[in-house]
C-alpha positions in Angstrom: -16.6 23.6 -39.0 -16.9 26.1 -36.2 -18.8 23.7 -34.1 -16.2 21.1 -34.8 -13.5 23.5 -33.6 -15.4 24.4 -30.6 -15.8 20.6 -29.6 -12.0 20.1 -30.0 -11.4 23.2 -27.7 -13.8 21.9 -25.0 -12.2 18.4 -25.3 -8.8 19.9 -24.8 -10.1 21.9 -21.9 -11.6 18.9 -20.2 -8.2 16.9 -20.7 -6.2 19.7 -19.2 -8.4 20.0 -16.1 -8.1 16.2 -15.6 -4.3 16.3 -16.1 -4.2 19.3 -13.5 -6.3 17.3 -11.1 -3.9 14.2 -11.4 -0.8 16.4 -10.9 -2.2 18.3 -8.1 -3.4 15.2 -6.2 -1.0 14.8 -3.2 0.0 11.3 -1.9 1.7 10.2 1.3 4.2 7.4 1.1 4.3 4.8 3.9 7.3 2.4 4.6 7.1 -1.0 6.4 10.7 -1.5 6.8 10.5 -4.8 8.6 9.0 -6.4 5.3 10.6 -3.7 3.0 7.2 -2.8 1.8 6.0 0.6 0.7 2.6 2.0 -0.5 0.9 5.3 -1.2 -2.4 6.9 0.1 -4.1 10.1 -0.5 -3.0 12.9 1.8 -4.6 13.9 5.1 -5.5 10.4 6.3 -5.6 9.7 10.0 -4.1 6.7 11.2 -6.2 4.9 13.8 -4.1 1.7 14.3 -0.5 0.8 13.7 1.4 -2.4 14.8 4.1 -4.8 13.4 1.5 -6.7 11.3 -1.6 -4.3 11.0 -2.2 -0.9 9.9 -5.4 1.2 9.7 -6.1 4.6 8.2 -9.2 6.6 7.5 -10.5 9.7 5.8 -13.9 11.3 5.7 -15.3 9.0 3.1 -13.0 6.0 3.1 -11.3 3.5 5.4 -8.3 1.3 4.6 -6.9 -1.7 6.6 -3.5 -3.6 5.8 -3.1 -7.0 7.4 0.0 -9.1 7.1 -0.2 -12.9 7.1 2.3 -15.7 6.4 1.6 -17.9 3.4 -0.1 -21.2 4.1 0.8 -24.4 2.4 -1.5 -25.9 -0.2 -3.5 -24.6 -3.2 -2.8 -20.9 -3.1 -5.8 -19.9 -5.3 -8.2 -22.1 -3.5 -7.0 -21.0 0.0 -7.1 -17.2 -0.7 -10.3 -17.2 -2.8 -12.1 -19.1 0.0 -10.6 -16.5 2.6 -11.9 -13.6 0.5 -15.4 -15.1 0.4 -15.3 -15.7 4.3 -14.1 -12.3 4.9 -16.9 -10.9 2.6 -19.6 -13.0 4.4 -18.2 -11.7 7.8 -18.9 -8.1 6.6 -22.3 -9.2 5.2 -21.3 -8.0 1.8 -23.6 -8.7 -1.2 -23.4 -8.2 -5.0 -19.9 -9.9 -4.9 -17.7 -9.7 -7.9 -14.2 -11.1 -8.6 -11.7 -8.3 -9.0 -9.2 -7.9 -11.8 -6.7 -5.8 -10.0 -2.9 -6.6 -10.8 -0.1 -5.3 -8.6 3.3 -5.1 -10.4 6.2 -7.0 -8.7 4.0 -9.4 -6.9 3.3 -13.1 -7.7 -0.5 -12.7 -7.7 -3.3 -10.5 -6.4 -6.7 -12.1 -5.6 -9.5 -9.5 -5.0 -13.2 -9.3 -4.3 -15.6 -6.3 -4.5 -19.0 -5.7 -3.3 -21.5 -3.6 -1.4 -21.7 -3.3 2.4 -24.8 -3.4 4.3 -25.0 0.5 4.6 -24.8 1.0 0.8 -21.0 1.8 0.9 -18.6 -0.2 -1.3 -15.7 -2.3 -0.4 -12.8 -4.2 -1.9 -10.7 -6.8 -0.2 -7.4 -7.9 -1.9 -4.8 -10.5 -1.0 -1.4 -9.6 -2.6 1.0 -12.7 -2.7 4.7 -11.7 -2.2 7.4 -13.1 -4.7 10.4 -12.6 -2.3 9.0 -13.5 1.2 6.6 -15.8 3.0 3.9 -13.0 2.9 0.5 -12.2 2.2 -0.7 -8.5 2.2 -4.4 -8.2 2.8 -5.8 -4.9 1.9 -9.5 -3.9 2.9 -11.0 -0.7 1.8 -14.4 0.6 2.5 -15.4 3.6 0.6 -18.3 5.7 -0.9 -19.3 5.4 -4.4 -17.2 7.3 -6.7 -13.8 6.5 -5.1 -13.2 3.3 -7.0 -10.2 4.5 -9.1 -8.5 6.0 -6.0 -9.0 2.8 -4.1 -7.5 0.7 -6.9 -4.5 3.2 -7.2 -3.8 2.6 -3.4 -3.8 -1.2 -3.9 -1.7 -1.1 -7.0 1.0 1.3 -5.3 2.2 -1.5 -3.0 5.9 -2.4 -3.8 8.7 -4.6 -2.4 12.3 -3.4 -2.6 13.9 -6.5 -4.2 17.6 -4.9 -4.1 17.4 -4.8 -0.4 17.0 -7.4 2.1 14.0 -6.9 4.5 14.9 -5.8 7.9 13.6 -8.6 10.0 15.7 -7.7 13.0 13.2 -4.8 13.7 10.5 -7.1 15.2 8.5 -4.1 16.5 8.8 -2.1 13.4 5.5 -0.4 12.5 4.5 1.5 9.4 6.3 4.9 8.9 5.8 7.8 6.5 8.8 8.0 3.9 10.0 11.1 5.8 10.1 9.2 9.1 11.7 6.1 7.5 14.5 8.3 5.9 15.2 9.9 9.4 15.4 6.5 10.9 18.0 5.3 8.4 20.0 8.2 9.1 19.8 7.6 12.8 20.7 4.0 12.3 23.8 4.9 10.2 25.0 7.3 12.8 24.7 4.6 15.5 26.4 2.1 13.3 29.3 4.6 12.7 29.7 5.3 16.3 29.6 1.6 17.2 32.2 0.8 14.8 35.7 0.2 16.4 38.1 3.3 15.9 41.1 2.6 13.8 44.2 2.9 16.1 47.0 5.3 15.0 50.5 4.0 14.8 53.0 6.3 16.3 56.3 6.8 14.3 59.7 8.3 15.6 60.7 11.4 14.0 
């Protein structure tokens, strides 16, 4: 009985540690307002490239690239699975496996995982938009043991269905949530200042 109680206490302690680790784990939210996309990554990443269609960020033990493409006409599954295979061969990946990652709010996700020539792991995922002619290709190269974090990053991608994508911003790059909020406030102030002032009518006393 004493051994059983000790086992329960140890299990509860392990669960509390795991819960604390989940709660304490910080995340940075990024926004791509031109396509109305958002996604999350672990904190302290270093952005190495940022353009209207491509975003790259790295950590000590992980690198993520996000590339945007327009959807091609034809058999979607065939085109995208062949594309993933070509990309994997381009990286000389081996021990390839079809992924089972599902990203909520999107039409479909096709993914492939495998091992890089240096022994590190990689996942390539093509996420198909429901609301616009867009493929979001996410490639993550990571050290063994980070698989759960990588899948969480891919699953964090989201589209705002309530708001129309801001295609007017042709040069819009990826922004942190804080920068995106500041941009919205700045745009609103400009919009208010550009709005014609209402003329006041004068009345005789």
